[in-house]
mmCIF file as Biopython writes it, N, C-alpha, C and O atoms, coordinates in Angstrom:
data_model
#
loop_
_atom_site.group_PDB
_atom_site.id
_atom_site.type_symbol
_atom_site.label_atom_id
_atom_site.label_alt_id
_atom_site.label_comp_id
_atom_site.label_asym_id
_atom_site.label_entity_id
_atom_site.label_seq_id
_atom_site.pdbx_PDB_ins_code
_atom_site.Cartn_x
_atom_site.Cartn_y
_atom_site.Cartn_z
_atom_site.occupancy
_atom_site.B_iso_or_equiv
_atom_site.auth_seq_id
_atom_site.auth_asym_id
_atom_site.pdbx_PDB_model_num
ATOM 1   N N  . UNK A ? 1  ? 15.850  6.157   8.221   1.0 0.0 1  A 1 
ATOM 2   C CA . UNK A ? 1  ? 14.399  6.560   8.364   1.0 0.0 1  A 1 
ATOM 3   C C  . UNK A ? 1  ? 13.250  5.954   7.287   1.0 0.0 1  A 1 
ATOM 4   O O  . UNK A ? 1  ? 13.263  6.540   6.205   1.0 0.0 1  A 1 
ATOM 5   N N  . UNK A ? 2  ? 12.409  5.036   7.398   1.0 0.0 2  A 1 
ATOM 6   C CA . UNK A ? 2  ? 11.641  4.341   6.352   1.0 0.0 2  A 1 
ATOM 7   C C  . UNK A ? 2  ? 10.785  5.737   5.901   1.0 0.0 2  A 1 
ATOM 8   O O  . UNK A ? 2  ? 10.713  6.669   6.702   1.0 0.0 2  A 1 
ATOM 9   N N  . UNK A ? 3  ? 10.099  5.825   4.477   1.0 0.0 3  A 1 
ATOM 10  C CA . UNK A ? 3  ? 9.574   6.888   3.982   1.0 0.0 3  A 1 
ATOM 11  C C  . UNK A ? 3  ? 8.108   6.255   4.388   1.0 0.0 3  A 1 
ATOM 12  O O  . UNK A ? 3  ? 7.856   5.052   4.319   1.0 0.0 3  A 1 
ATOM 13  N N  . UNK A ? 4  ? 7.010   7.465   4.906   1.0 0.0 4  A 1 
ATOM 14  C CA . UNK A ? 4  ? 5.487   7.284   5.071   1.0 0.0 4  A 1 
ATOM 15  C C  . UNK A ? 4  ? 4.952   6.469   4.018   1.0 0.0 4  A 1 
ATOM 16  O O  . UNK A ? 4  ? 5.417   6.768   2.918   1.0 0.0 4  A 1 
ATOM 17  N N  . UNK A ? 5  ? 4.085   5.495   4.015   1.0 0.0 5  A 1 
ATOM 18  C CA . UNK A ? 5  ? 3.318   4.753   3.047   1.0 0.0 5  A 1 
ATOM 19  C C  . UNK A ? 5  ? 1.753   4.915   3.130   1.0 0.0 5  A 1 
ATOM 20  O O  . UNK A ? 5  ? 1.359   4.581   4.247   1.0 0.0 5  A 1 
ATOM 21  N N  . UNK A ? 6  ? 0.870   5.273   2.398   1.0 0.0 6  A 1 
ATOM 22  C CA . UNK A ? 6  ? -0.036  5.361   2.842   1.0 0.0 6  A 1 
ATOM 23  C C  . UNK A ? 6  ? -0.959  4.201   1.761   1.0 0.0 6  A 1 
ATOM 24  O O  . UNK A ? 6  ? -0.492  3.281   1.089   1.0 0.0 6  A 1 
ATOM 25  N N  . UNK A ? 7  ? -2.001  4.522   1.859   1.0 0.0 7  A 1 
ATOM 26  C CA . UNK A ? 7  ? -3.067  3.456   1.669   1.0 0.0 7  A 1 
ATOM 27  C C  . UNK A ? 7  ? -4.309  4.125   0.986   1.0 0.0 7  A 1 
ATOM 28  O O  . UNK A ? 7  ? -5.133  4.604   1.765   1.0 0.0 7  A 1 
ATOM 29  N N  . UNK A ? 8  ? -4.561  4.226   -0.344  1.0 0.0 8  A 1 
ATOM 30  C CA . UNK A ? 8  ? -5.703  4.655   -0.836  1.0 0.0 8  A 1 
ATOM 31  C C  . UNK A ? 8  ? -6.815  3.905   -1.594  1.0 0.0 8  A 1 
ATOM 32  O O  . UNK A ? 8  ? -6.291  3.297   -2.527  1.0 0.0 8  A 1 
ATOM 33  N N  . UNK A ? 9  ? -8.090  3.721   -1.556  1.0 0.0 9  A 1 
ATOM 34  C CA . UNK A ? 9  ? -8.749  3.061   -2.431  1.0 0.0 9  A 1 
ATOM 35  C C  . UNK A ? 9  ? -9.481  4.257   -3.451  1.0 0.0 9  A 1 
ATOM 36  O O  . UNK A ? 9  ? -9.926  5.304   -2.979  1.0 0.0 9  A 1 
ATOM 37  N N  . UNK A ? 10 ? -9.524  3.974   -4.723  1.0 0.0 10 A 1 
ATOM 38  C CA . UNK A ? 10 ? -10.130 4.836   -5.913  1.0 0.0 10 A 1 
ATOM 39  C C  . UNK A ? 10 ? -11.064 3.820   -6.616  1.0 0.0 10 A 1 
ATOM 40  O O  . UNK A ? 10 ? -10.941 2.612   -6.819  1.0 0.0 10 A 1 
ATOM 41  N N  . UNK A ? 11 ? -12.000 4.676   -6.909  1.0 0.0 11 A 1 
ATOM 42  C CA . UNK A ? 11 ? -13.202 4.160   -7.962  1.0 0.0 11 A 1 
ATOM 43  C C  . UNK A ? 11 ? -13.033 4.821   -9.114  1.0 0.0 11 A 1 
ATOM 44  O O  . UNK A ? 11 ? -13.338 6.003   -9.273  1.0 0.0 11 A 1 
ATOM 45  N N  . UNK A ? 12 ? -12.403 3.884   -10.203 1.0 0.0 12 A 1 
ATOM 46  C CA . UNK A ? 12 ? -12.073 4.850   -11.455 1.0 0.0 12 A 1 
ATOM 47  C C  . UNK A ? 12 ? -13.372 4.593   -12.435 1.0 0.0 12 A 1 
ATOM 48  O O  . UNK A ? 12 ? -13.870 5.378   -13.243 1.0 0.0 12 A 1 
ATOM 49  N N  . UNK A ? 13 ? -13.661 3.599   -12.194 1.0 0.0 13 A 1 
ATOM 50  C CA . UNK A ? 13 ? -14.965 3.258   -12.864 1.0 0.0 13 A 1 
ATOM 51  C C  . UNK A ? 13 ? -16.375 2.955   -11.702 1.0 0.0 13 A 1 
ATOM 52  O O  . UNK A ? 13 ? -16.144 2.713   -10.518 1.0 0.0 13 A 1 
ATOM 53  N N  . UNK A ? 14 ? -17.587 3.007   -12.170 1.0 0.0 14 A 1 
ATOM 54  C CA . UNK A ? 14 ? -18.645 2.783   -10.666 1.0 0.0 14 A 1 
ATOM 55  C C  . UNK A ? 14 ? -18.467 1.012   -10.960 1.0 0.0 14 A 1 
ATOM 56  O O  . UNK A ? 14 ? -18.319 0.159   -11.836 1.0 0.0 14 A 1 
ATOM 57  N N  . UNK A ? 15 ? -18.615 1.248   -9.451  1.0 0.0 15 A 1 
ATOM 58  C CA . UNK A ? 15 ? -18.420 -0.540  -8.990  1.0 0.0 15 A 1 
ATOM 59  C C  . UNK A ? 15 ? -16.798 -0.811  -8.938  1.0 0.0 15 A 1 
ATOM 60  O O  . UNK A ? 15 ? -16.357 -1.836  -8.417  1.0 0.0 15 A 1 
ATOM 61  N N  . UNK A ? 16 ? -16.438 -0.388  -9.184  1.0 0.0 16 A 1 
ATOM 62  C CA . UNK A ? 16 ? -15.266 -0.826  -9.530  1.0 0.0 16 A 1 
ATOM 63  C C  . UNK A ? 16 ? -13.875 -0.318  -8.546  1.0 0.0 16 A 1 
ATOM 64  O O  . UNK A ? 16 ? -13.458 0.837   -8.632  1.0 0.0 16 A 1 
ATOM 65  N N  . UNK A ? 17 ? -13.284 -1.263  -7.688  1.0 0.0 17 A 1 
ATOM 66  C CA . UNK A ? 17 ? -12.490 -0.352  -6.397  1.0 0.0 17 A 1 
ATOM 67  C C  . UNK A ? 17 ? -11.262 -1.073  -6.379  1.0 0.0 17 A 1 
ATOM 68  O O  . UNK A ? 17 ? -11.103 -2.266  -6.120  1.0 0.0 17 A 1 
ATOM 69  N N  . UNK A ? 18 ? -10.260 -0.063  -6.738  1.0 0.0 18 A 1 
ATOM 70  C CA . UNK A ? 18 ? -8.539  -0.402  -6.903  1.0 0.0 18 A 1 
ATOM 71  C C  . UNK A ? 18 ? -7.748  0.246   -5.480  1.0 0.0 18 A 1 
ATOM 72  O O  . UNK A ? 18 ? -7.842  1.407   -5.082  1.0 0.0 18 A 1 
ATOM 73  N N  . UNK A ? 19 ? -7.011  -0.783  -4.905  1.0 0.0 19 A 1 
ATOM 74  C CA . UNK A ? 19 ? -6.052  0.127   -3.800  1.0 0.0 19 A 1 
ATOM 75  C C  . UNK A ? 19 ? -5.051  0.420   -4.480  1.0 0.0 19 A 1 
ATOM 76  O O  . UNK A ? 19 ? -4.875  0.097   -5.655  1.0 0.0 19 A 1 
ATOM 77  N N  . UNK A ? 20 ? -4.278  1.089   -3.760  1.0 0.0 20 A 1 
ATOM 78  C CA . UNK A ? 20 ? -2.872  1.953   -4.283  1.0 0.0 20 A 1 
ATOM 79  C C  . UNK A ? 20 ? -2.474  2.193   -2.875  1.0 0.0 20 A 1 
ATOM 80  O O  . UNK A ? 20 ? -3.154  2.546   -1.912  1.0 0.0 20 A 1 
ATOM 81  N N  . UNK A ? 21 ? -0.619  1.791   -3.032  1.0 0.0 21 A 1 
ATOM 82  C CA . UNK A ? 21 ? 0.062   2.412   -1.837  1.0 0.0 21 A 1 
ATOM 83  C C  . UNK A ? 21 ? 0.969   3.057   -2.569  1.0 0.0 21 A 1 
ATOM 84  O O  . UNK A ? 21 ? 1.452   2.699   -3.643  1.0 0.0 21 A 1 
ATOM 85  N N  . UNK A ? 22 ? 1.268   4.405   -1.708  1.0 0.0 22 A 1 
ATOM 86  C CA . UNK A ? 22 ? 1.910   5.447   -2.195  1.0 0.0 22 A 1 
ATOM 87  C C  . UNK A ? 22 ? 3.062   5.563   -1.034  1.0 0.0 22 A 1 
ATOM 88  O O  . UNK A ? 22 ? 2.852   5.355   0.161   1.0 0.0 22 A 1 
ATOM 89  N N  . UNK A ? 23 ? 4.077   5.862   -1.502  1.0 0.0 23 A 1 
ATOM 90  C CA . UNK A ? 23 ? 5.504   5.929   -0.829  1.0 0.0 23 A 1 
ATOM 91  C C  . UNK A ? 23 ? 5.619   7.868   -0.705  1.0 0.0 23 A 1 
ATOM 92  O O  . UNK A ? 23 ? 5.739   8.524   -1.739  1.0 0.0 23 A 1 
ATOM 93  N N  . UNK A ? 24 ? 5.569   8.425   0.426   1.0 0.0 24 A 1 
ATOM 94  C CA . UNK A ? 24 ? 5.826   9.776   0.317   1.0 0.0 24 A 1 
ATOM 95  C C  . UNK A ? 24 ? 7.199   10.382  1.072   1.0 0.0 24 A 1 
ATOM 96  O O  . UNK A ? 24 ? 7.757   9.470   1.681   1.0 0.0 24 A 1 
ATOM 97  N N  . UNK A ? 25 ? 7.733   11.360  1.172   1.0 0.0 25 A 1 
ATOM 98  C CA . UNK A ? 25 ? 8.763   11.956  1.509   1.0 0.0 25 A 1 
ATOM 99  C C  . UNK A ? 25 ? 8.184   11.888  3.224   1.0 0.0 25 A 1 
ATOM 100 O O  . UNK A ? 25 ? 7.071   11.507  3.589   1.0 0.0 25 A 1 
ATOM 101 N N  . UNK A ? 26 ? 9.149   12.310  3.967   1.0 0.0 26 A 1 
ATOM 102 C CA . UNK A ? 26 ? 8.958   12.421  5.415   1.0 0.0 26 A 1 
ATOM 103 C C  . UNK A ? 26 ? 8.030   13.557  5.709   1.0 0.0 26 A 1 
ATOM 104 O O  . UNK A ? 26 ? 7.407   13.511  6.769   1.0 0.0 26 A 1 
ATOM 105 N N  . UNK A ? 27 ? 7.864   14.558  4.910   1.0 0.0 27 A 1 
ATOM 106 C CA . UNK A ? 27 ? 6.864   15.628  5.225   1.0 0.0 27 A 1 
ATOM 107 C C  . UNK A ? 27 ? 5.185   15.242  4.649   1.0 0.0 27 A 1 
ATOM 108 O O  . UNK A ? 27 ? 4.270   16.065  4.663   1.0 0.0 27 A 1 
ATOM 109 N N  . UNK A ? 28 ? 5.079   14.034  4.238   1.0 0.0 28 A 1 
ATOM 110 C CA . UNK A ? 28 ? 3.661   13.305  3.476   1.0 0.0 28 A 1 
ATOM 111 C C  . UNK A ? 28 ? 3.506   14.325  2.412   1.0 0.0 28 A 1 
ATOM 112 O O  . UNK A ? 28 ? 2.497   15.014  2.265   1.0 0.0 28 A 1 
ATOM 113 N N  . UNK A ? 29 ? 5.151   14.402  1.282   1.0 0.0 29 A 1 
ATOM 114 C CA . UNK A ? 29 ? 4.656   14.773  -0.041  1.0 0.0 29 A 1 
ATOM 115 C C  . UNK A ? 29 ? 5.385   14.261  -0.750  1.0 0.0 29 A 1 
ATOM 116 O O  . UNK A ? 29 ? 6.330   13.572  -0.364  1.0 0.0 29 A 1 
ATOM 117 N N  . UNK A ? 30 ? 4.977   14.587  -2.443  1.0 0.0 30 A 1 
ATOM 118 C CA . UNK A ? 30 ? 5.376   14.009  -3.289  1.0 0.0 30 A 1 
ATOM 119 C C  . UNK A ? 30 ? 5.152   12.782  -3.490  1.0 0.0 30 A 1 
ATOM 120 O O  . UNK A ? 30 ? 6.084   12.021  -3.750  1.0 0.0 30 A 1 
ATOM 121 N N  . UNK A ? 31 ? 3.896   12.364  -3.409  1.0 0.0 31 A 1 
ATOM 122 C CA . UNK A ? 31 ? 3.914   10.948  -3.154  1.0 0.0 31 A 1 
ATOM 123 C C  . UNK A ? 31 ? 4.389   9.810   -4.487  1.0 0.0 31 A 1 
ATOM 124 O O  . UNK A ? 31 ? 4.845   10.486  -5.410  1.0 0.0 31 A 1 
ATOM 125 N N  . UNK A ? 32 ? 4.401   8.406   -4.800  1.0 0.0 32 A 1 
ATOM 126 C CA . UNK A ? 32 ? 4.842   7.779   -5.750  1.0 0.0 32 A 1 
ATOM 127 C C  . UNK A ? 32 ? 4.168   6.741   -5.648  1.0 0.0 32 A 1 
ATOM 128 O O  . UNK A ? 32 ? 3.727   6.237   -4.615  1.0 0.0 32 A 1 
ATOM 129 N N  . UNK A ? 33 ? 4.048   6.329   -6.876  1.0 0.0 33 A 1 
ATOM 130 C CA . UNK A ? 33 ? 3.072   4.434   -6.423  1.0 0.0 33 A 1 
ATOM 131 C C  . UNK A ? 33 ? 3.854   3.337   -5.933  1.0 0.0 33 A 1 
ATOM 132 O O  . UNK A ? 33 ? 4.734   2.997   -6.725  1.0 0.0 33 A 1 
ATOM 133 N N  . UNK A ? 34 ? 3.794   2.622   -4.773  1.0 0.0 34 A 1 
ATOM 134 C CA . UNK A ? 34 ? 4.548   1.686   -4.451  1.0 0.0 34 A 1 
ATOM 135 C C  . UNK A ? 34 ? 4.331   0.520   -5.046  1.0 0.0 34 A 1 
ATOM 136 O O  . UNK A ? 34 ? 5.134   -0.186  -5.656  1.0 0.0 34 A 1 
ATOM 137 N N  . UNK A ? 35 ? 2.775   0.292   -4.758  1.0 0.0 35 A 1 
ATOM 138 C CA . UNK A ? 35 ? 2.269   -1.078  -5.540  1.0 0.0 35 A 1 
ATOM 139 C C  . UNK A ? 35 ? 0.954   -0.448  -5.620  1.0 0.0 35 A 1 
ATOM 140 O O  . UNK A ? 35 ? 0.466   0.500   -5.005  1.0 0.0 35 A 1 
ATOM 141 N N  . UNK A ? 36 ? 0.372   -1.445  -6.807  1.0 0.0 36 A 1 
ATOM 142 C CA . UNK A ? 36 ? -1.192  -1.250  -6.523  1.0 0.0 36 A 1 
ATOM 143 C C  . UNK A ? 36 ? -1.794  -2.654  -7.211  1.0 0.0 36 A 1 
ATOM 144 O O  . UNK A ? 36 ? -1.222  -3.654  -7.646  1.0 0.0 36 A 1 
ATOM 145 N N  . UNK A ? 37 ? -3.240  -2.268  -7.112  1.0 0.0 37 A 1 
ATOM 146 C CA . UNK A ? 37 ? -4.411  -3.857  -7.494  1.0 0.0 37 A 1 
ATOM 147 C C  . UNK A ? 37 ? -3.621  -3.898  -8.575  1.0 0.0 37 A 1 
ATOM 148 O O  . UNK A ? 37 ? -3.020  -2.992  -9.153  1.0 0.0 37 A 1 
ATOM 149 N N  . UNK A ? 38 ? -3.721  -5.592  -8.885  1.0 0.0 38 A 1 
ATOM 150 C CA . UNK A ? 38 ? -3.445  -6.124  -10.648 1.0 0.0 38 A 1 
ATOM 151 C C  . UNK A ? 38 ? -5.003  -6.096  -10.440 1.0 0.0 38 A 1 
ATOM 152 O O  . UNK A ? 38 ? -5.307  -4.990  -10.887 1.0 0.0 38 A 1 
ATOM 153 N N  . UNK A ? 39 ? -5.891  -6.563  -10.107 1.0 0.0 39 A 1 
ATOM 154 C CA . UNK A ? 39 ? -7.191  -6.560  -10.460 1.0 0.0 39 A 1 
ATOM 155 C C  . UNK A ? 39 ? -8.329  -5.808  -9.659  1.0 0.0 39 A 1 
ATOM 156 O O  . UNK A ? 39 ? -8.494  -6.197  -8.503  1.0 0.0 39 A 1 
ATOM 157 N N  . UNK A ? 40 ? -9.035  -4.912  -10.059 1.0 0.0 40 A 1 
ATOM 158 C CA . UNK A ? 40 ? -10.777 -4.206  -9.203  1.0 0.0 40 A 1 
ATOM 159 C C  . UNK A ? 40 ? -11.230 -5.226  -8.730  1.0 0.0 40 A 1 
ATOM 160 O O  . UNK A ? 40 ? -11.411 -6.382  -9.113  1.0 0.0 40 A 1 
ATOM 161 N N  . UNK A ? 41 ? -11.545 -4.113  -7.006  1.0 0.0 41 A 1 
ATOM 162 C CA . UNK A ? 41 ? -12.506 -5.460  -6.785  1.0 0.0 41 A 1 
ATOM 163 C C  . UNK A ? 41 ? -14.026 -4.764  -6.915  1.0 0.0 41 A 1 
ATOM 164 O O  . UNK A ? 41 ? -14.193 -3.631  -7.365  1.0 0.0 41 A 1 
ATOM 165 N N  . UNK A ? 42 ? -15.079 -5.613  -6.458  1.0 0.0 42 A 1 
ATOM 166 C CA . UNK A ? 42 ? -16.339 -4.906  -6.760  1.0 0.0 42 A 1 
ATOM 167 C C  . UNK A ? 42 ? -17.081 -4.162  -5.816  1.0 0.0 42 A 1 
ATOM 168 O O  . UNK A ? 42 ? -18.117 -3.519  -5.984  1.0 0.0 42 A 1 
ATOM 169 N N  . UNK A ? 43 ? -16.118 -4.416  -4.372  1.0 0.0 43 A 1 
ATOM 170 C CA . UNK A ? 43 ? -16.867 -3.572  -3.287  1.0 0.0 43 A 1 
ATOM 171 C C  . UNK A ? 43 ? -15.920 -2.924  -2.717  1.0 0.0 43 A 1 
ATOM 172 O O  . UNK A ? 43 ? -14.915 -3.599  -2.493  1.0 0.0 43 A 1 
ATOM 173 N N  . UNK A ? 44 ? -15.870 -1.125  -2.194  1.0 0.0 44 A 1 
ATOM 174 C CA . UNK A ? 44 ? -14.629 -0.435  -1.404  1.0 0.0 44 A 1 
ATOM 175 C C  . UNK A ? 44 ? -14.092 -1.589  -0.381  1.0 0.0 44 A 1 
ATOM 176 O O  . UNK A ? 44 ? -12.866 -1.699  -0.366  1.0 0.0 44 A 1 
ATOM 177 N N  . UNK A ? 45 ? -14.734 -2.359  0.372   1.0 0.0 45 A 1 
ATOM 178 C CA . UNK A ? 45 ? -14.318 -3.115  1.668   1.0 0.0 45 A 1 
ATOM 179 C C  . UNK A ? 45 ? -13.399 -4.074  1.028   1.0 0.0 45 A 1 
ATOM 180 O O  . UNK A ? 45 ? -12.375 -4.372  1.642   1.0 0.0 45 A 1 
ATOM 181 N N  . UNK A ? 46 ? -13.666 -4.667  -0.289  1.0 0.0 46 A 1 
ATOM 182 C CA . UNK A ? 46 ? -12.511 -5.802  -1.064  1.0 0.0 46 A 1 
ATOM 183 C C  . UNK A ? 46 ? -11.575 -5.175  -1.251  1.0 0.0 46 A 1 
ATOM 184 O O  . UNK A ? 46 ? -10.492 -5.754  -1.170  1.0 0.0 46 A 1 
ATOM 185 N N  . UNK A ? 47 ? -11.603 -4.044  -1.507  1.0 0.0 47 A 1 
ATOM 186 C CA . UNK A ? 47 ? -10.200 -3.197  -1.827  1.0 0.0 47 A 1 
ATOM 187 C C  . UNK A ? 47 ? -9.739  -3.073  -0.809  1.0 0.0 47 A 1 
ATOM 188 O O  . UNK A ? 47 ? -8.812  -3.866  -0.644  1.0 0.0 47 A 1 
ATOM 189 N N  . UNK A ? 48 ? -9.968  -2.298  0.199   1.0 0.0 48 A 1 
ATOM 190 C CA . UNK A ? 48 ? -9.506  -2.072  1.601   1.0 0.0 48 A 1 
ATOM 191 C C  . UNK A ? 48 ? -8.981  -3.282  1.952   1.0 0.0 48 A 1 
ATOM 192 O O  . UNK A ? 48 ? -7.779  -3.336  2.213   1.0 0.0 48 A 1 
ATOM 193 N N  . UNK A ? 49 ? -9.535  -4.086  1.996   1.0 0.0 49 A 1 
ATOM 194 C CA . UNK A ? 49 ? -8.976  -5.914  2.854   1.0 0.0 49 A 1 
ATOM 195 C C  . UNK A ? 49 ? -7.561  -6.198  1.808   1.0 0.0 49 A 1 
ATOM 196 O O  . UNK A ? 49 ? -6.483  -6.519  2.309   1.0 0.0 49 A 1 
ATOM 197 N N  . UNK A ? 50 ? -7.714  -6.055  0.524   1.0 0.0 50 A 1 
ATOM 198 C CA . UNK A ? 50 ? -6.802  -6.454  -0.093  1.0 0.0 50 A 1 
ATOM 199 C C  . UNK A ? 50 ? -5.706  -5.441  -0.185  1.0 0.0 50 A 1 
ATOM 200 O O  . UNK A ? 50 ? -4.618  -5.911  -0.518  1.0 0.0 50 A 1 
ATOM 201 N N  . UNK A ? 51 ? -5.763  -3.898  0.080   1.0 0.0 51 A 1 
ATOM 202 C CA . UNK A ? 51 ? -4.663  -3.123  0.316   1.0 0.0 51 A 1 
ATOM 203 C C  . UNK A ? 51 ? -4.272  -3.212  1.630   1.0 0.0 51 A 1 
ATOM 204 O O  . UNK A ? 51 ? -3.057  -3.103  1.796   1.0 0.0 51 A 1 
ATOM 205 N N  . UNK A ? 52 ? -5.066  -3.409  2.798   1.0 0.0 52 A 1 
ATOM 206 C CA . UNK A ? 52 ? -4.577  -3.533  4.006   1.0 0.0 52 A 1 
ATOM 207 C C  . UNK A ? 52 ? -3.596  -4.907  3.751   1.0 0.0 52 A 1 
ATOM 208 O O  . UNK A ? 52 ? -2.455  -4.773  4.195   1.0 0.0 52 A 1 
ATOM 209 N N  . UNK A ? 53 ? -3.858  -6.042  3.176   1.0 0.0 53 A 1 
ATOM 210 C CA . UNK A ? 53 ? -2.903  -7.290  3.138   1.0 0.0 53 A 1 
ATOM 211 C C  . UNK A ? 53 ? -1.584  -6.809  2.483   1.0 0.0 53 A 1 
ATOM 212 O O  . UNK A ? 53 ? -0.520  -7.131  3.012   1.0 0.0 53 A 1 
ATOM 213 N N  . UNK A ? 54 ? -1.600  -5.854  1.058   1.0 0.0 54 A 1 
ATOM 214 C CA . UNK A ? 54 ? -0.241  -5.467  0.943   1.0 0.0 54 A 1 
ATOM 215 C C  . UNK A ? 54 ? 0.129   -4.524  1.390   1.0 0.0 54 A 1 
ATOM 216 O O  . UNK A ? 54 ? 1.163   -4.128  0.851   1.0 0.0 54 A 1 
ATOM 217 N N  . UNK A ? 55 ? -0.293  -3.823  2.297   1.0 0.0 55 A 1 
ATOM 218 C CA . UNK A ? 55 ? 0.546   -2.882  3.059   1.0 0.0 55 A 1 
ATOM 219 C C  . UNK A ? 55 ? 1.408   -3.579  4.173   1.0 0.0 55 A 1 
ATOM 220 O O  . UNK A ? 55 ? 2.576   -3.260  4.397   1.0 0.0 55 A 1 
ATOM 221 N N  . UNK A ? 56 ? 0.488   -4.903  5.084   1.0 0.0 56 A 1 
ATOM 222 C CA . UNK A ? 56 ? 1.299   -5.302  5.941   1.0 0.0 56 A 1 
ATOM 223 C C  . UNK A ? 56 ? 2.146   -6.204  5.137   1.0 0.0 56 A 1 
ATOM 224 O O  . UNK A ? 56 ? 3.204   -6.092  5.756   1.0 0.0 56 A 1 
ATOM 225 N N  . UNK A ? 57 ? 2.393   -7.045  4.146   1.0 0.0 57 A 1 
ATOM 226 C CA . UNK A ? 57 ? 3.277   -7.621  3.313   1.0 0.0 57 A 1 
ATOM 227 C C  . UNK A ? 57 ? 4.109   -6.429  3.038   1.0 0.0 57 A 1 
ATOM 228 O O  . UNK A ? 57 ? 5.191   -6.770  3.518   1.0 0.0 57 A 1 
ATOM 229 N N  . UNK A ? 58 ? 4.276   -5.143  2.519   1.0 0.0 58 A 1 
ATOM 230 C CA . UNK A ? 58 ? 5.103   -4.465  2.495   1.0 0.0 58 A 1 
ATOM 231 C C  . UNK A ? 58 ? 5.636   -4.154  3.771   1.0 0.0 58 A 1 
ATOM 232 O O  . UNK A ? 58 ? 6.803   -3.763  3.757   1.0 0.0 58 A 1 
ATOM 233 N N  . UNK A ? 59 ? 5.124   -4.224  4.768   1.0 0.0 59 A 1 
ATOM 234 C CA . UNK A ? 59 ? 5.793   -3.706  6.079   1.0 0.0 59 A 1 
ATOM 235 C C  . UNK A ? 59 ? 6.505   -4.918  6.705   1.0 0.0 59 A 1 
ATOM 236 O O  . UNK A ? 59 ? 7.192   -4.942  7.726   1.0 0.0 59 A 1 
ATOM 237 N N  . UNK A ? 60 ? 6.246   -5.732  6.023   1.0 0.0 60 A 1 
ATOM 238 C CA . UNK A ? 60 ? 7.330   -7.062  6.606   1.0 0.0 60 A 1 
ATOM 239 C C  . UNK A ? 60 ? 8.122   -7.139  5.647   1.0 0.0 60 A 1 
ATOM 240 O O  . UNK A ? 60 ? 9.248   -7.319  6.111   1.0 0.0 60 A 1 
ATOM 241 N N  . UNK A ? 61 ? 8.138   -7.100  4.600   1.0 0.0 61 A 1 
ATOM 242 C CA . UNK A ? 61 ? 9.491   -7.167  3.700   1.0 0.0 61 A 1 
ATOM 243 C C  . UNK A ? 61 ? 10.411  -6.175  4.167   1.0 0.0 61 A 1 
ATOM 244 O O  . UNK A ? 61 ? 11.566  -6.511  4.430   1.0 0.0 61 A 1 
ATOM 245 N N  . UNK A ? 62 ? 9.963   -4.785  4.323   1.0 0.0 62 A 1 
ATOM 246 C CA . UNK A ? 62 ? 10.780  -3.954  4.990   1.0 0.0 62 A 1 
ATOM 247 C C  . UNK A ? 62 ? 11.346  -4.095  6.235   1.0 0.0 62 A 1 
ATOM 248 O O  . UNK A ? 62 ? 12.207  -3.292  6.594   1.0 0.0 62 A 1 
ATOM 249 N N  . UNK A ? 63 ? 11.001  -4.976  6.933   1.0 0.0 63 A 1 
ATOM 250 C CA . UNK A ? 63 ? 11.321  -5.111  8.318   1.0 0.0 63 A 1 
ATOM 251 C C  . UNK A ? 63 ? 12.258  -6.225  8.920   1.0 0.0 63 A 1 
ATOM 252 O O  . UNK A ? 63 ? 12.799  -6.414  10.009  1.0 0.0 63 A 1 
ATOM 253 N N  . UNK A ? 64 ? 12.183  -7.096  7.302   1.0 0.0 64 A 1 
ATOM 254 C CA . UNK A ? 64 ? 13.313  -8.640  7.095   1.0 0.0 64 A 1 
ATOM 255 C C  . UNK A ? 64 ? 14.442  -7.825  7.310   1.0 0.0 64 A 1 
ATOM 256 O O  . UNK A ? 64 ? 15.021  -8.020  8.379   1.0 0.0 64 A 1 
ATOM 257 N N  . UNK A ? 65 ? 14.883  -6.996  6.591   1.0 0.0 65 A 1 
ATOM 258 C CA . UNK A ? 65 ? 16.544  -6.845  6.277   1.0 0.0 65 A 1 
ATOM 259 C C  . UNK A ? 65 ? 16.884  -6.390  7.808   1.0 0.0 65 A 1 
ATOM 260 O O  . UNK A ? 65 ? 17.676  -6.992  8.533   1.0 0.0 65 A 1 
ATOM 261 N N  . UNK A ? 66 ? 16.181  -5.275  8.157   1.0 0.0 66 A 1 
ATOM 262 C CA . UNK A ? 66 ? 16.347  -4.978  9.661   1.0 0.0 66 A 1 
ATOM 263 C C  . UNK A ? 66 ? 16.678  -5.653  11.137  1.0 0.0 66 A 1 
ATOM 264 O O  . UNK A ? 66 ? 17.422  -5.256  12.034  1.0 0.0 66 A 1 
ATOM 265 N N  . UNK A ? 67 ? 15.679  -7.043  11.024  1.0 0.0 67 A 1 
ATOM 266 C CA . UNK A ? 67 ? 15.944  -8.548  11.669  1.0 0.0 67 A 1 
ATOM 267 C C  . UNK A ? 67 ? 16.574  -9.070  11.412  1.0 0.0 67 A 1 
ATOM 268 O O  . UNK A ? 67 ? 17.020  -9.807  12.291  1.0 0.0 67 A 1 
ATOM 269 N N  . UNK A ? 68 ? 17.155  -9.176  10.087  1.0 0.0 68 A 1 
ATOM 270 C CA . UNK A ? 68 ? 18.728  -10.303 10.086  1.0 0.0 68 A 1 
ATOM 271 C C  . UNK A ? 68 ? 19.737  -9.801  10.305  1.0 0.0 68 A 1 
ATOM 272 O O  . UNK A ? 68 ? 20.767  -10.467 10.413  1.0 0.0 68 A 1 
ATOM 273 N N  . UNK A ? 69 ? 19.700  -8.081  10.468  1.0 0.0 69 A 1 
ATOM 274 C CA . UNK A ? 69 ? 20.891  -7.515  10.912  1.0 0.0 69 A 1 
ATOM 275 C C  . UNK A ? 69 ? 21.364  -7.822  12.564  1.0 0.0 69 A 1 
ATOM 276 O O  . UNK A ? 69 ? 22.474  -7.807  13.094  1.0 0.0 69 A 1 
ATOM 277 N N  . UNK A ? 70 ? 20.141  -8.072  13.045  1.0 0.0 70 A 1 
ATOM 278 C CA . UNK A ? 70 ? 20.389  -7.871  14.865  1.0 0.0 70 A 1 
ATOM 279 C C  . UNK A ? 70 ? 20.146  -9.530  15.156  1.0 0.0 70 A 1 
ATOM 280 O O  . UNK A ? 70 ? 19.529  -9.932  16.143  1.0 0.0 70 A 1 
ATOM 281 N N  . UNK A ? 71 ? 20.922  -10.703 13.801  1.0 0.0 71 A 1 
ATOM 282 C CA . UNK A ? 71 ? 20.521  -11.323 14.225  1.0 0.0 71 A 1 
ATOM 283 C C  . UNK A ? 71 ? 22.097  -12.119 14.136  1.0 0.0 71 A 1 
ATOM 284 O O  . UNK A ? 71 ? 22.254  -13.235 14.632  1.0 0.0 71 A 1 
#
């Protein structure tokens, strides 16, 4: 079973937004940073879109080994 992944958006400086993917245990506790933004975005929406792309990429990356086993 894979661990849950949470996408969060933070504003460490006014008008500067960064996304972060956190991996937690099966209870949703003990988060650790899996991936995070290289550069901040100017808007929350832009950071959210970039974070969603990173999340989809991570999901595809994790699914690839499972798909390879079925072929």
